C-alpha positions in Angstrom: -0.7 -1.0 26.4 -1.7 -4.2 24.0 -4.6 -4.7 21.9 -6.0 -7.8 20.3 -5.8 -7.7 16.4 -6.4 -9.9 13.4 -5.1 -9.3 9.8 -5.0 -5.5 10.2 -2.6 -3.1 8.8 -2.1 -0.3 11.2 -0.5 3.1 9.5 -0.4 5.4 12.7 -1.4 5.7 16.1 -1.7 8.7 18.5 -2.6 9.5 21.8 -3.9 12.3 22.9 -3.1 14.1 19.8 0.6 12.9 20.0 2.3 10.2 17.6 2.9 7.0 19.4 5.3 4.3 18.9 3.8 0.8 17.7 4.9 -2.5 16.7 3.1 -6.3 16.4 4.1 -9.0 18.5 4.3 -12.3 17.5 1.7 -13.8 15.6 -0.8 -16.8 16.9 -2.4 -18.9 14.5 -6.0 -18.2 16.1 -5.7 -15.7 18.5 -4.3 -13.2 16.2 -1.5 -10.6 16.6 -1.2 -8.4 19.4 -0.6 -4.6 18.9 1.8 -3.1 21.3 1.4 0.7 21.9 4.1 2.9 23.6 2.6 6.2 24.9 4.4 9.4 24.0 4.0 10.3 27.6 3.5 8.7 31.2 0.0 8.1 32.1 -1.0 8.9 35.7 -3.4 6.8 37.9 -7.1 8.3 36.7 -5.7 10.0 33.7 -8.0 9.4 30.5 -6.2 9.0 27.4 -7.8 9.0 23.7 -6.1 6.3 21.3 -6.8 6.7 17.7 -5.5 4.1 15.3 -5.5 4.5 11.4 -5.7 1.1 10.1 -7.0 -0.9 7.2 -9.0 -3.9 7.7 -9.0 -7.2 5.5 -11.9 -10.0 5.1 -9.7 -12.1 7.4 -10.5 -9.7 10.2 -12.9 -11.8 11.8 -13.3 -9.9 14.9 -14.3 -6.6 13.3 -17.8 -5.8 12.3 -19.3 -2.9 10.7 -23.0 -1.4 10.9 -23.9 0.3 7.7 -25.5 4.2 8.2 -29.1 2.6 8.2 -28.3 0.4 11.3 -27.2 3.1 13.4 -29.5 5.5 15.5 -28.3 8.6 13.7 -28.4 6.9 10.1 -25.5 9.1 8.8 -22.4 7.1 9.2 -20.9 3.8 9.5 -19.9 2.0 12.7 -17.1 -0.1 13.6 -17.1 -2.2 16.5 -14.8 -4.8 17.9 -15.3 -8.0 19.6 -11.5 -8.3 20.8 -10.8 -7.1 24.6 -8.1 -4.8 25.7 -5.2 -6.3 27.8 -3.9 -3.8 29.8 -0.2 -4.3 30.8 
């Protein structure tokens, strides 16, 4: 699987709780850098997977935006969202 990133530092990726291998593809000047994730198992058609990515953003991570807790419906936790799109391969 390939995800769009821009100026992120990725520490760990898990899929359904299992460690997954990951690497970055070539950096593009304005498109960012693809994050290529290799699942630790074969994904069957219709099977759901929970992908967790431990990362750190930077001020240059323009496609990431945060809501403060006060801006969310529950008012307790911040919320991170991305304007990037998944590229399924």
